[in-house]
Each structure stands twice: as structure tokens, then as C-alpha cells.
C-alpha positions, 0 to 999 in steps of 0.5 A: 813277662815284664810290666812298666811301673805305671802298669804294675801299680794298675794291677795292684791297685785291681787286686787291692780292690777286689781283695777289700770286695771279697772282704765286704762280701765275707763280712756279710756273709758272717754277719749273725741274725738273732730273731727275737719272736713272740709266741703269744700268751701261753698257748701253743696254738697262737704262735704264728706261721713266720715265727714257727718257720723262722724256728724251724730254719734257724741254726739255734734256738737259745730258750729262756729260764727264769730257773736254771734247770727247768724249762720255762713255757716258751721252751716248752711250746717251741720244742713241739713246734719244730723238730731236731733242732739244737736248743740252748738254754741261758738263765734269765735272772727274775731280779731287779738289780739290772747290773747283776742280772747284765752279768749272769746273762753275759758270763753264760753267753761267753762260756757257752760262745763255743755252742753259737758263735758260728750260727748265721741265724739265732731263734729265741722265742719269748712269751707274749709279744716279742717287743712288750715287756720282752726278755728278748731285750736283755738278749740283745743288749749282752749280745750286741756287746760281744757280737757288734754287728748283730743283725736284730729282727722281730717277730711280734705275737698275741699280746697278753692284754688283747687275748685277756679282753678276747676271752673276756668278749670285750672291746678294749678301746674305741674311736678317740678312746685312750688306752694304757698299758701299765705294768704293775711293777711300776711306782704307785704314783705312776700307776695313778698318774696313768690311769688318770689320764686314760679311759681304759686300761691293762695292768700286767702283773696286778698282783705286784701292786702294792695297796690295790685298793688305795690307787684303784676305786671300783666306783670309778670304773664301768667294767673291771675283769681279770683274766688268769692264765688267758688261752690256757683253757685248762687254767683260764679264768675270769674273775668281774666286777669289784671282786678282781682286785680281791686275793690277786695270787696269780703271776700270769694275769692281766687286769682291765679297767674302763672309765665310768662317763 
């Protein structure tokens, strides 16, 4: 059957449009989904139903490790929550050199690309909340360089300061009180300024604060308490009063402060 030039052009245009639509559909289908899920502060009982369900339905679970050959707490928790899943450990070095950390993570993702490139949904568990001081940020940064169309979803988890206050049976902030979340790794001047500007505070990793007695004066606070290993029954320890800023040796620790008024 022969067609005139006008009809042939219509057919070619129609086929081109159809091919474009199909290409768009296929592109949408191959978009990779990365789920960053908070598991809570370390007790497997605090993992949410959404996080557990998402882990079970994922194609691959990437688990963070602070030591290459030693499973981390997030990995131990999620392994107990899912059945017959594929796990891929990735080493996240605990260093301040951002360039070197990025390089190490990126090289691991490149060398292991065959393990994850065909996964449609990847699940990444983190201790605590998914968006607060989260290791997930480093993974998103490096995977986005390799997979530009990466789609990221966040599943919240119980934050360490909320759990610490719950363990101590204390309310953190009320009415118009200002609550500050402070990393103990911050510069001393920043910590001092933030404490002065807030009514109550939760300090993560207080062990890292240098000269803590020059920064925190117990007389300025109505309540001071420290919770070590919050939510882990066999290790949980609550220290109240001035003793809370003495002999801070645990990495997993939260210091809570309430001003005197």
C-alpha cells in the first residue's frame, strides 16, 4: 500500500511520538528509589512499622559500618526484622576530612555497582532519626553522583533526645520555651552561644566537648541529666545533677539541660 507524502509524514510523526512516550515510561520505571529509614536510638523495639515493611519490600539493603568487617548496630537490628534479604555493607569512616570520606564511600559504590545498579528500591537503615545527624546524607550525596535520577524517601525514627527524656520521665520543652539540639563536636563558642539563647538543650556526644566545666555551670540550670545508651535496658544509665557532666566516657550519650528561672 502506498501513501502520499503528507500521510507518510503523519505516520512517522505518530511513531516518533509513540516511541517518545514509551521511552519516557521506561525511564520512569528504571528510576532508583533510595529509602533512608531511622530505626530509633538502638533498641530494635523502636523501629516503626513503615520502616520494617519498607525494608522487607526492598530489593537490596545497604547497611552502614563504622569498621569494615564489624556489623554496626543498624545492621544488627534490621537483620532481625527482615527475612531472606540481600545485604550490602558499606564502610562509612568516622573522620572529619569530608573529601576523604566522600572518596572512600564513592569508590566502594563504584566497585560494588554490579550488586546494586539493577535494584529498583534500596533500603538504608540509620540509628536514630533519618534526617538528624544522619549517615544517610553521605550515601545520598555519593549515589546521586552515580545515579542522577535517584529518588529519595525518608522514614522518620525516634530521636535520641526524645528517647532520653522519656527514659528520664521528663518533659523537654513546654509553651514558648526554646529547645536547642547541639552536637558536642561543635566549636566551644557555638555551644556557649546556643546555650545562652535557649531555655533547654539536648547535647549529642557530650563526650566530645572539651573543657565542659568551662562551658556548662551546673548553677545555671534547674535540671541536668545524662542518659547513656538510652533504650538499651542492659546498658542504660541515667545520671542526674552536677555528676551528669563528670566522667563522660560513653559515645552513645545524651546530655539534657533545663535553665534556672
